[in-house]
N, CA, C and O of each residue as an XYZ file, in Angstrom:
432
protein
N       0.940     -1.023     -0.141
C       0.165     -0.049     -0.171
C       0.902      1.208     -0.051
O       0.512      2.219     -0.637
N       1.953      1.192      0.684
C       2.803      2.391      0.685
C       3.416      2.630     -0.789
O       3.769      3.742     -1.182
N       3.492      1.529     -1.504
C       4.127      1.788     -2.832
C       3.229      2.508     -3.667
O       3.651      3.361     -4.447
N       1.956      2.214     -3.557
C       0.779      2.931     -4.398
C       0.698      4.388     -4.090
O       0.442      5.263     -4.918
N       0.974      4.590     -2.652
C       0.565      5.973     -2.308
C       2.048      6.664     -2.748
O       1.924      7.854     -3.038
N       3.277      6.195     -2.839
C       4.327      6.794     -3.367
C       4.206      6.942     -4.816
O       4.481      8.055     -5.264
N       3.835      6.000     -5.658
C       3.646      6.416     -6.958
C       2.612      7.530     -7.326
O       2.901      8.409     -8.139
N       1.215      7.457     -6.609
C       0.514      8.281     -6.826
C       1.206      9.855     -6.396
O       1.190     10.818     -7.162
N       1.626      9.862     -5.419
C       2.275     11.244     -5.096
C       3.312     11.476     -6.241
O       3.068     12.534     -6.821
N       4.270     10.889     -6.688
C       5.142     10.929     -7.762
C       4.528     11.448     -9.037
O       4.968     12.400     -9.682
N       3.343     10.640     -9.371
C       2.661     11.059    -10.584
C       2.010     12.525    -10.466
O       2.068     13.357    -11.371
N       1.489     12.690     -9.437
C       0.832     14.159     -9.002
C       1.922     15.113     -9.043
O       1.780     16.245     -9.505
N       3.093     14.635     -8.527
C       4.266     15.835     -8.367
C       4.714     16.095    -10.000
O       4.958     17.231    -10.407
N       4.779     15.042    -10.765
C       5.243     15.153    -12.170
C       4.278     16.053    -12.867
O       4.633     17.052    -13.493
N       3.055     15.661    -12.735
C       1.984     16.398    -13.344
C       1.991     18.017    -13.072
O       1.877     18.825    -13.994
N       2.131     18.372    -11.775
C       2.063     19.560    -11.283
C       3.344     20.473    -11.559
O       3.355     21.688    -11.358
N       4.459     19.704    -12.063
C       5.700     20.246    -12.396
C       5.725     20.547    -13.898
O       6.424     21.423    -14.409
N       4.862     19.702    -14.574
C       4.624     19.937    -15.925
C       3.761     21.007    -16.302
O       3.979     21.667    -17.317
N       2.865     21.203    -15.600
C       1.775     22.154    -15.535
C       2.493     23.671    -15.276
O       2.427     24.669    -15.994
N       3.170     23.487    -14.043
C       3.773     24.766    -13.613
C       4.939     25.243    -14.642
O       5.042     26.451    -14.859
N       5.707     24.446    -15.199
C       6.780     24.840    -15.922
C       6.240     24.887    -17.400
O       7.042     24.628    -18.297
N       5.094     25.161    -17.681
C       4.695     25.290    -19.224
C       5.044     26.700    -19.533
O       4.687     27.684    -18.885
N       5.813     26.682    -20.644
C       6.365     28.045    -21.067
C       5.329     28.864    -21.891
O       4.540     28.368    -22.696
N       5.432     30.136    -21.594
C       4.562     31.199    -22.434
C       5.234     31.211    -23.754
O       6.424     30.920    -23.872
N       4.394     31.583    -24.851
C       5.089     31.752    -26.021
C       5.825     33.181    -25.933
O       5.420     34.221    -25.414
N       6.983     32.920    -26.577
C       7.928     34.171    -26.696
C       7.445     35.100    -27.729
O       7.000     34.704    -28.806
N       7.542     36.438    -27.367
C       7.061     37.398    -28.195
C       8.067     37.681    -29.382
O       9.292     37.556    -29.362
N       7.314     38.060    -30.344
C       8.087     38.111    -31.596
C       8.824     39.525    -31.674
O       8.643     40.331    -30.762
N       9.546     39.797    -32.615
C      10.133     41.022    -32.783
C       9.261     42.171    -33.003
O       9.460     43.303    -32.562
N       8.168     41.746    -33.802
C       7.225     42.690    -34.404
C       6.381     43.299    -33.036
O       6.137     44.495    -32.876
N       5.959     42.108    -32.003
C       5.304     42.504    -31.070
C       5.977     43.416    -29.957
O       5.351     44.215    -29.261
N       7.592     43.137    -29.877
C       8.056     44.005    -28.952
C       8.252     45.595    -29.648
O       8.223     46.631    -28.985
N       8.427     45.529    -30.914
C       8.438     46.805    -31.483
C       6.950     47.689    -31.183
O       6.901     48.857    -30.797
N       5.895     46.885    -31.442
C       4.774     47.457    -31.285
C       4.537     47.903    -29.883
O       4.107     49.046    -29.727
N       4.766     47.133    -28.817
C       4.882     47.649    -27.390
C       5.571     49.026    -27.191
O       5.015     50.004    -26.692
N       6.864     48.982    -27.646
C       7.672     50.009    -27.529
C       7.142     51.364    -28.087
O       7.244     52.455    -27.525
N       6.582     51.118    -29.240
C       5.870     52.302    -29.870
C       4.774     52.690    -29.249
O       4.457     53.872    -29.120
N       4.102     51.695    -28.810
C       2.729     52.324    -27.906
C       3.203     52.980    -26.671
O       2.558     53.915    -26.197
N       4.261     52.564    -26.131
C       4.748     53.397    -24.932
C       5.242     54.753    -25.353
O       4.881     55.743    -24.716
N       6.071     54.863    -26.421
C       6.578     56.153    -26.647
C       5.407     57.242    -27.138
O       5.426     58.449    -26.898
N       4.437     56.554    -27.847
C       3.322     57.429    -28.064
C       2.510     57.884    -26.997
O       1.942     58.975    -27.024
N       2.424     56.911    -25.860
C       1.766     57.308    -24.781
C       2.570     58.532    -23.884
O       2.104     59.488    -23.265
N       3.830     58.126    -24.068
C       4.582     59.229    -23.254
C       4.536     60.501    -23.976
O       4.504     61.493    -23.247
N       4.526     60.727    -25.394
C       4.377     61.705    -26.068
C       3.419     62.465    -25.949
O       3.513     63.692    -25.903
N       2.043     61.606    -25.865
C       0.761     62.278    -25.530
C       0.793     62.884    -24.277
O       0.432     64.058    -24.195
N       1.187     62.243    -23.225
C       1.201     62.804    -21.906
C       1.987     64.235    -21.865
O       1.582     65.294    -21.384
N       3.150     63.974    -22.469
C       4.079     65.283    -22.582
C       3.340     66.447    -23.373
O       3.586     67.597    -23.007
N       2.616     66.283    -24.235
C       1.907     67.346    -25.011
C       0.710     67.751    -24.367
O       0.241     68.868    -24.583
N       0.151     66.909    -23.562
C      -1.031     67.245    -22.628
C      -0.582     68.314    -21.494
O      -1.245     69.308    -21.200
N       0.597     67.961    -20.934
C       1.141     68.541    -19.793
C       1.611     69.995    -20.449
O       1.367     71.000    -19.783
N       2.236     70.132    -21.657
C       2.630     71.296    -22.173
C       1.399     72.237    -22.526
O       1.466     73.438    -22.266
N       0.258     71.672    -23.131
C      -0.808     72.570    -23.477
C      -1.411     72.883    -22.219
O      -1.765     74.060    -22.143
N      -1.638     72.166    -21.189
C      -1.996     72.546    -19.994
C      -1.441     73.875    -19.326
O      -2.073     74.814    -18.842
N      -0.087     73.681    -19.440
C       0.779     74.748    -18.987
C       0.545     76.125    -19.658
O       0.459     77.176    -19.023
N       0.452     76.017    -20.969
C       0.197     77.108    -21.683
C      -1.062     77.856    -21.431
O      -1.096     79.084    -21.361
N      -2.194     77.006    -21.284
C      -3.317     77.487    -20.972
C      -3.484     78.227    -19.705
O      -4.100     79.289    -19.603
N      -2.780     77.473    -18.564
C      -2.813     77.966    -17.410
C      -2.141     79.449    -17.348
O      -2.609     80.407    -16.735
N      -1.042     79.432    -18.052
C      -0.326     80.715    -18.004
C      -1.130     81.794    -18.739
O      -1.192     82.959    -18.346
N      -1.698     81.359    -19.753
C      -2.710     82.623    -20.583
C      -3.987     82.927    -19.439
O      -4.462     84.041    -19.223
N      -4.375     81.740    -18.823
C      -5.684     82.049    -17.930
C      -4.913     82.923    -16.761
O      -5.572     83.889    -16.377
N      -3.777     82.764    -16.206
C      -3.340     83.559    -15.172
C      -3.114     85.106    -15.594
O      -3.381     86.093    -14.909
N      -2.662     85.077    -16.647
C      -2.432     86.513    -17.260
C      -3.758     87.358    -17.379
O      -3.866     88.518    -16.981
N      -4.789     86.588    -18.003
C      -6.153     87.242    -18.329
C      -6.624     87.606    -17.011
O      -7.007     88.751    -16.773
N      -6.612     86.534    -15.998
C      -7.246     86.897    -14.620
C      -6.647     88.048    -13.874
O      -7.355     88.782    -13.185
N      -5.288     88.227    -14.004
C      -4.674     89.230    -13.280
C      -5.020     90.502    -13.916
O      -5.347     91.445    -13.196
N      -4.981     90.634    -15.237
C      -5.352     91.741    -15.683
C      -6.839     92.403    -15.395
O      -7.082     93.607    -15.315
N      -7.633     91.469    -15.281
C      -9.066     91.688    -14.906
C      -9.056     92.183    -13.658
O      -9.655     93.239    -13.458
N      -8.433     91.574    -12.667
C      -8.239     91.945    -11.224
C      -7.533     93.331    -11.060
O      -7.835     93.948    -10.039
N      -6.764     93.830    -11.794
C      -6.018     95.040    -11.828
C      -6.823     95.966    -12.300
O      -6.792     97.039    -11.698
N      -7.659     95.857    -13.352
C      -8.531     96.726    -13.929
C      -9.891     97.046    -12.827
O     -10.295     98.176    -12.553
N     -10.380     95.934    -12.367
C     -11.287     96.064    -11.179
C     -10.931     96.984    -10.128
O     -11.618     97.937     -9.763
N      -9.533     96.550     -9.551
C      -9.095     97.361     -8.594
C      -8.920     98.999     -8.944
O      -9.185     99.918     -8.168
N      -8.529     99.092     -9.985
C      -8.431    100.538    -10.373
C      -9.755    101.226    -10.514
O      -9.860    102.382    -10.104
N     -10.843    100.570    -11.098
C     -12.136    101.130    -10.922
C     -12.532    101.135     -9.682
O     -13.156    102.162     -9.416
N     -12.421    100.391     -8.798
C     -13.022    100.347     -7.484
C     -12.289    101.193     -6.405
O     -12.559    101.165     -5.205
N     -11.367    101.917     -6.969
C     -10.396    102.696     -5.984
C     -10.972    103.489     -5.092
O     -11.948    104.132     -5.478
N     -10.568    103.620     -3.858
C     -11.675    104.442     -2.767
C     -11.192    105.937     -3.120
O     -10.081    106.380     -2.828
N     -12.224    106.657     -3.808
C     -11.875    107.961     -3.776
C     -12.767    109.134     -2.925
O     -13.001    110.315     -3.181
N     -13.141    108.283     -1.832
C     -13.963    109.111     -0.698
C     -13.057    109.856      0.082
O     -13.509    110.808      0.718
N     -11.638    109.541      0.155
C     -10.897    110.342      0.945
C     -10.533    111.766      0.296
O     -10.033    112.646      0.997
N     -10.810    111.968     -1.114
C     -10.865    113.231     -1.579
C     -11.909    114.090     -1.071
O     -11.695    115.292     -0.918
N     -12.994    113.577     -0.807
C     -14.388    114.279     -0.647
C     -13.973    114.666      0.735
O     -14.295    115.821      1.013
N     -13.390    114.061      1.608
C     -13.189    114.458      2.829
C     -12.416    115.617      2.832
O     -12.941    116.650      3.247
N     -11.312    115.630      2.459
C     -10.431    116.908      2.362
C     -11.121    118.065      1.677
O     -11.486    117.982      0.504
N     -11.297    119.146      2.419
C     -11.895    120.417      1.943
C     -11.189    121.120      0.915
O      -9.967    120.995      0.847
N     -11.794    121.825      0.129
C     -10.948    122.746     -0.747
C     -10.418    123.923     -0.161
O     -10.654    124.167      1.022
N      -9.679    124.731     -0.908
C      -9.108    125.983     -0.184
C     -10.419    127.026      0.156
O     -11.369    127.121     -0.621
N     -10.349    127.616      1.141
C     -11.382    128.648      1.220
C     -11.002    129.810      0.449
O      -9.839    130.072      0.142
N     -12.076    130.539      0.125
C     -12.065    131.770     -0.588
C     -11.307    133.051      0.132
O     -11.423    133.090      1.357
N     -10.666    133.934     -0.397
C     -10.176    135.006      0.385
C     -11.313    135.771      0.825
O     -12.304    136.053      0.151
N     -11.069    136.086      2.051
C     -12.153    137.294      2.552
C     -11.808    138.627      2.082
O     -10.664    139.053      1.925
N     -12.961    139.283      1.858
C     -12.960    140.674      1.394
C     -12.111    141.464      2.472
O     -12.476    141.385      3.645
N     -11.129    142.134      2.184
C     -10.363    142.926      3.155
C     -10.657    144.294      2.937
O     -10.622    144.800      1.815
N     -10.974    144.972      4.080
C     -11.277    146.377      4.111
C     -10.449    147.049      5.259
O     -10.596    146.781      6.452
N      -9.590    147.923      4.766
C      -8.685    148.447      5.949
C      -9.613    149.383      6.841
O     -10.670    149.922      6.515
N      -9.053    149.422      7.843
C     -10.194    150.069      9.036
C      -9.715    151.628      8.571
O      -8.616    151.913      8.095
N     -10.713    152.458      8.806
C     -10.746    153.748      8.790
C     -10.166    154.499      9.897
O     -10.758    154.561     10.974
N      -9.058    155.068      9.703
C      -8.396    155.810     10.562
C      -8.374    157.520     10.458
O      -8.004    158.039      9.405
N      -8.740    158.245     11.467
C      -8.775    159.519     11.409
C      -7.638    160.159     11.999
O      -7.525    161.380     11.893
N      -6.829    159.515     12.575
C      -5.501    160.186     13.034
C      -4.458    160.378     11.971
O      -4.302    159.519     11.102
N      -3.787    161.398     12.007
C      -3.066    161.695     11.073
C      -1.653    160.891     11.413
O      -1.423    160.567     12.578
N      -0.826    160.620     10.472
C       0.469    159.742     10.744
C       1.483    160.871     11.331
O       1.378    162.031     10.933
N       2.393    160.530     12.215
C       3.271    161.637     12.566
C       4.402    160.477     13.001
O       4.144    159.341     13.398
N       5.638    161.038     12.829
C       6.743    160.104     13.229
C       6.811    160.007     14.834
O       6.375    160.871     15.595
N       7.463    158.745     15.236
C       7.566    158.521     16.698
C       8.641    159.228     17.277
O       8.504    159.620     18.436
N       9.722    159.463     16.649
C      11.054    160.218     17.087
C      11.082    161.624     16.689
O      10.796    161.877     15.519
N      11.385    162.583     17.490
C      11.347    163.826     17.185
C      12.959    164.228     16.890
O      13.834    163.659     17.544
N      13.262    165.100     16.011
C      14.665    165.372     15.820
C      14.997    166.673     16.386
O      16.151    167.096     16.327
């Protein structure tokens, strides 16, 4: 009975080794070239997307900044100018009427 168990174990081991060691078919040169081409195309596509996105972001920032500057100039607080009064007008000056004649202070 031990011999039968040993034979069954050996047969199962041999079958499992054959199944486990089965080779995958090797890639052809054409398949390798197609894979590399696909990788390069994907890399190029991602690089172009990054470049285009960066250009769009730069233009959007420039437009946004200019809009913000224009709005800031339009909304500038001019109320401080209305607080400061203008110059007053000159008062009308009328010299006082003096009835005393002008005489020198010191006599010679």
